[in-house]
MDAnalysis code that builds the backbone (N, CA, C; Angstrom):
import MDAnalysis as mda
import numpy as np

u = mda.Universe.empty(261, n_residues=87, atom_resindex=np.repeat(np.arange(87), 3), trajectory=True)
u.add_TopologyAttr("name", ["N", "CA", "C"] * 87)
u.add_TopologyAttr("resid", np.arange(1, 88))
u.add_TopologyAttr("resname", ["MET", "SER", "GLU", "SER", "HIS", "SER", "TYR", "ARG", "ASP", "ARG", "PRO", "SER", "TRP", "TRP", "ASP", "GLY", "PRO", "LYS", "ILE", "PRO", "LYS", "ARG", "PHE", "ALA", "PRO", "GLY", "GLU", "HIS", "VAL", "ARG", "TYR", "VAL", "PRO", "TYR", "HIS", "ALA", "ASN", "GLY", "ASP", "ALA", "SER", "HIS", "PRO", "ASP", "CYS", "GLU", "ASN", "GLY", "VAL", "VAL", "THR", "SER", "ILE", "ARG", "THR", "HIS", "SER", "PRO", "VAL", "ASP", "GLY", "LYS", "PRO", "LEU", "ASP", "GLU", "PRO", "ILE", "ILE", "PHE", "VAL", "ARG", "PHE", "ARG", "GLY", "ASP", "THR", "SER", "GLN", "GLY", "CYS", "LYS", "MET", "ASP", "GLN", "LEU", "LYS"])
u.atoms.positions = np.array([
    [-125.599, 114.252, -73.830],
    [-125.193, 113.439, -73.907],
    [-125.922, 112.272, -74.023],
    [-124.871, 111.206, -74.626],
    [-125.428, 109.952, -75.775],
    [-125.678, 108.944, -74.232],
    [-126.146, 107.183, -73.390],
    [-126.632, 106.553, -73.329],
    [-125.564, 106.662, -73.367],
    [-124.995, 106.044, -74.474],
    [-123.404, 105.018, -74.702],
    [-121.854, 105.290, -74.088],
    [-122.184, 106.680, -73.158],
    [-120.934, 107.313, -73.113],
    [-119.993, 107.067, -70.959],
    [-119.898, 106.304, -71.001],
    [-119.485, 105.599, -69.637],
    [-119.310, 106.765, -68.122],
    [-119.757, 105.759, -67.264],
    [-119.808, 107.027, -66.727],
    [-119.937, 106.001, -64.950],
    [-119.323, 107.112, -64.717],
    [-118.652, 106.521, -63.274],
    [-119.712, 106.079, -62.636],
    [-118.739, 104.746, -61.895],
    [-119.800, 104.360, -61.047],
    [-120.588, 105.563, -60.251],
    [-121.187, 105.283, -59.920],
    [-121.864, 105.210, -58.385],
    [-122.581, 104.539, -57.821],
    [-122.625, 105.505, -55.901],
    [-122.196, 104.524, -54.969],
    [-123.303, 104.329, -54.806],
    [-124.784, 103.557, -54.274],
    [-125.903, 102.860, -53.613],
    [-126.738, 104.114, -53.254],
    [-126.184, 104.686, -52.524],
    [-127.560, 105.776, -52.623],
    [-127.245, 106.249, -53.474],
    [-127.052, 106.997, -54.444],
    [-126.826, 108.105, -54.960],
    [-128.125, 108.209, -55.953],
    [-128.907, 107.988, -55.798],
    [-130.454, 108.512, -57.639],
    [-130.287, 109.697, -58.463],
    [-129.037, 109.983, -57.815],
    [-129.623, 111.815, -58.940],
    [-128.994, 110.836, -60.228],
    [-128.117, 112.881, -61.093],
    [-127.892, 112.920, -61.987],
    [-127.061, 112.406, -62.411],
    [-126.700, 111.324, -63.353],
    [-124.849, 109.760, -63.945],
    [-124.074, 111.433, -63.837],
    [-122.922, 111.110, -63.103],
    [-121.817, 112.005, -63.371],
    [-121.119, 111.122, -64.351],
    [-120.618, 111.739, -65.681],
    [-119.521, 111.249, -66.616],
    [-118.536, 110.938, -65.668],
    [-117.153, 110.149, -66.767],
    [-116.126, 109.763, -65.733],
    [-115.082, 111.268, -66.344],
    [-116.113, 112.698, -66.861],
    [-114.571, 112.799, -67.014],
    [-114.389, 113.776, -65.845],
    [-115.766, 113.554, -65.402],
    [-115.495, 114.008, -63.616],
    [-114.755, 114.023, -63.066],
    [-114.144, 112.594, -63.163],
    [-113.437, 111.713, -62.171],
    [-112.426, 112.457, -61.366],
    [-112.397, 113.245, -59.832],
    [-111.357, 113.638, -59.659],
    [-109.569, 113.217, -60.815],
    [-108.738, 114.006, -60.538],
    [-107.383, 114.922, -61.420],
    [-107.561, 114.206, -62.871],
    [-108.858, 114.448, -63.305],
    [-108.898, 114.826, -65.351],
    [-109.386, 116.034, -64.890],
    [-108.637, 116.837, -66.273],
    [-108.689, 118.149, -66.902],
    [-109.885, 118.113, -67.309],
    [-110.585, 120.009, -67.030],
    [-111.531, 119.809, -67.482],
    [-112.640, 121.217, -68.275],
    [-112.978, 122.133, -68.810],
    [-113.011, 123.316, -69.404],
    [-114.228, 124.180, -68.714],
    [-114.188, 125.451, -67.163],
    [-115.080, 125.699, -66.920],
    [-115.514, 127.094, -68.764],
    [-117.026, 126.610, -68.723],
    [-117.902, 127.363, -69.790],
    [-118.441, 128.264, -68.745],
    [-118.145, 129.629, -68.567],
    [-119.260, 130.149, -67.861],
    [-120.211, 130.574, -68.609],
    [-122.064, 130.659, -67.893],
    [-123.181, 130.362, -67.868],
    [-123.295, 131.684, -69.641],
    [-122.735, 132.201, -69.912],
    [-122.746, 134.135, -70.787],
    [-121.633, 133.806, -71.609],
    [-120.678, 132.843, -71.728],
    [-120.216, 132.470, -72.734],
    [-121.456, 131.605, -74.433],
    [-122.403, 131.344, -73.261],
    [-123.381, 129.781, -74.141],
    [-122.655, 128.907, -74.745],
    [-121.785, 128.411, -74.414],
    [-121.591, 126.820, -74.339],
    [-119.723, 127.602, -75.321],
    [-119.325, 128.431, -76.162],
    [-118.146, 128.682, -76.963],
    [-117.121, 128.618, -75.855],
    [-116.954, 127.704, -75.940],
    [-115.679, 127.440, -74.759],
    [-114.485, 127.764, -75.197],
    [-114.241, 128.924, -76.824],
    [-113.169, 129.718, -76.470],
    [-113.335, 130.877, -76.760],
    [-114.427, 130.929, -75.811],
    [-115.071, 132.570, -74.888],
    [-113.582, 133.131, -74.374],
    [-113.257, 134.107, -74.369],
    [-111.487, 134.636, -72.901],
    [-111.921, 133.878, -71.733],
    [-113.311, 133.717, -71.019],
    [-113.874, 134.097, -70.139],
    [-113.625, 133.023, -69.259],
    [-114.030, 131.604, -70.501],
    [-113.400, 130.335, -70.256],
    [-112.092, 129.923, -69.245],
    [-111.713, 128.302, -68.649],
    [-110.982, 128.131, -68.256],
    [-110.590, 126.856, -68.184],
    [-109.286, 126.658, -67.905],
    [-108.717, 125.359, -67.755],
    [-108.515, 125.238, -66.527],
    [-108.583, 123.459, -65.800],
    [-108.598, 123.149, -64.188],
    [-108.510, 121.388, -64.334],
    [-108.467, 121.617, -63.567],
    [-108.456, 119.866, -62.604],
    [-109.509, 119.616, -61.949],
    [-109.861, 118.433, -62.108],
    [-111.201, 118.620, -60.624],
    [-110.910, 117.095, -59.716],
    [-111.232, 118.225, -58.430],
    [-110.144, 118.764, -57.282],
    [-111.226, 116.970, -56.610],
    [-112.856, 117.112, -56.548],
    [-113.145, 116.531, -55.845],
    [-115.265, 116.625, -55.979],
    [-115.833, 115.697, -55.832],
    [-117.733, 115.786, -56.868],
    [-118.029, 115.964, -54.847],
    [-119.374, 116.922, -54.900],
    [-120.035, 117.004, -53.605],
    [-121.220, 116.484, -53.882],
    [-121.701, 115.596, -52.502],
    [-123.068, 114.857, -53.994],
    [-124.558, 114.967, -52.533],
    [-123.489, 115.451, -51.726],
    [-124.473, 115.582, -50.273],
    [-124.452, 117.277, -49.078],
    [-124.641, 117.934, -49.141],
    [-125.187, 119.332, -48.125],
    [-123.975, 118.806, -47.523],
    [-122.529, 119.895, -47.118],
    [-121.897, 120.369, -45.638],
    [-122.704, 120.410, -44.694],
    [-124.571, 120.553, -45.031],
    [-125.041, 121.020, -43.349],
    [-125.719, 120.248, -43.115],
    [-126.777, 119.530, -43.877],
    [-127.610, 118.223, -42.957],
    [-127.068, 116.633, -43.806],
    [-126.452, 116.546, -44.325],
    [-125.952, 116.173, -44.893],
    [-127.223, 114.832, -46.414],
    [-127.620, 116.034, -46.559],
    [-129.038, 115.394, -47.375],
    [-128.224, 115.303, -48.482],
    [-129.109, 114.129, -49.805],
    [-128.749, 115.037, -51.540],
    [-128.691, 116.325, -51.853],
    [-127.734, 116.167, -53.149],
    [-128.498, 117.739, -53.662],
    [-128.176, 117.318, -54.666],
    [-129.723, 118.779, -55.207],
    [-130.330, 118.183, -56.629],
    [-129.329, 117.511, -57.122],
    [-127.856, 118.673, -57.833],
    [-127.203, 118.096, -58.959],
    [-126.022, 118.473, -58.227],
    [-124.802, 117.458, -58.722],
    [-123.729, 117.688, -58.015],
    [-122.685, 118.357, -57.678],
    [-121.732, 118.547, -57.440],
    [-121.449, 120.165, -57.121],
    [-119.740, 119.218, -57.534],
    [-119.530, 120.242, -57.861],
    [-118.629, 119.099, -59.163],
    [-117.066, 121.086, -58.357],
    [-115.593, 120.379, -57.875],
    [-114.751, 120.993, -57.332],
    [-113.825, 121.067, -58.138],
    [-114.017, 122.688, -58.353],
    [-112.356, 122.181, -59.327],
    [-111.125, 123.969, -59.832],
    [-110.270, 122.636, -59.445],
    [-109.151, 123.820, -59.372],
    [-108.463, 124.558, -60.397],
    [-108.215, 125.667, -60.377],
    [-108.097, 126.839, -62.258],
    [-106.672, 126.653, -61.321],
    [-106.300, 128.026, -60.474],
    [-105.037, 128.192, -60.402],
    [-104.369, 128.412, -59.083],
    [-103.932, 128.605, -59.085],
    [-103.919, 128.178, -56.811],
    [-103.298, 127.197, -56.347],
    [-104.316, 127.598, -55.008],
    [-104.317, 125.566, -54.486],
    [-106.231, 126.085, -53.975],
    [-106.820, 126.900, -54.213],
    [-108.892, 127.152, -54.266],
    [-108.816, 126.547, -54.865],
    [-109.852, 125.543, -55.323],
    [-110.717, 125.012, -56.411],
    [-112.010, 125.527, -55.435],
    [-113.063, 125.448, -56.911],
    [-114.204, 126.410, -57.015],
    [-115.311, 125.077, -57.979],
    [-116.888, 125.687, -56.695],
    [-117.300, 124.688, -56.940],
    [-118.038, 124.989, -58.563],
    [-118.631, 124.256, -59.277],
    [-119.301, 125.335, -59.946],
    [-119.877, 122.898, -61.272],
    [-121.106, 124.032, -61.938],
    [-122.145, 122.465, -62.170],
    [-122.028, 121.888, -62.547],
    [-122.116, 120.649, -63.322],
    [-121.597, 119.446, -64.655],
    [-122.351, 120.426, -65.982],
    [-123.752, 121.590, -66.244],
    [-123.810, 121.665, -67.087],
    [-122.323, 122.861, -67.795],
    [-121.880, 123.323, -66.759],
    [-120.852, 124.052, -66.924],
    [-119.452, 123.949, -68.074],
    [-118.809, 122.489, -67.406],
    [-117.706, 121.971, -67.924],
    [-117.786, 121.243, -68.779],
    [-116.581, 121.462, -69.817],
    [-116.416, 120.096, -70.866],
    [-115.547, 119.277, -70.317],
])
């Protein structure tokens, strides 16, 4: 992704990777599993809606190396995904 893309405002304490605006809660995304090799038309891909973003460990409160994007696919349960698995 080029630097010209818009990014979600990051809290002042966040020094991790930039989080594109397309991953903001409420945005529609497509999950592409690693075994699909980037093919968004693979039958195992799913559409979903971002519900939240976790930037700190729930165990010790330390910043994560990479944020976890939670996406609701079907039903009421959200699944944690890495940014490179979402389009």
